[in-house]
N, C-alpha and C positions, 0 to 999 in steps of 0.2 A: 504494499499500500504506499510507503514510505518512497519509491521509486514512480508509483503515479501522480504522487500529489507534488515532490520534485518537477515532476515533465509540465503541468498545470501552473504550478509557482511561476515557474521559468519562464514559458510563452508568452502569460500575462504579463510580465515582465515588463517584456520586448513588447509587447502591444502598447500597454503604458504608459514606457520611456522611461522605466525606472528601475534597472539594472544594475543591483552593486547600493541603492539607496537602503539606509536603516530603516525598519518599520514595516516594509510594504510585507502586505498579508493575504491572504486568501479566505475566503469563504467558501466552503465547501459542502455538499449535500450529498450524500451517497446512501447506498445501500448493499446488503450483504444478501443474496438470496440462499436458500432453504439448500442449492448444490454446491453455496461457497463459493460462486459469484459474486466480483465487486462492479457494480455499475455506479458512475458518474454519474448523478441528476442534474447538478448543477453548479455552476461557479462562477464568484463574483470577487470583486474587489474587497477587502475589508475595510466596511464603512469609518472606520476611526482615521484610515492611511490620510 
């Protein structure tokens, strides 16, 4: 899961032009199915940034 979250964070940091800026974070909604599959439902910039 950490690998997936790192990819999401890094891609959004590029999109928002905040690569390397301290305090940037993402709010992620996800679910894990009964079959142990991870689904990222939504990803958005953390509101306090």
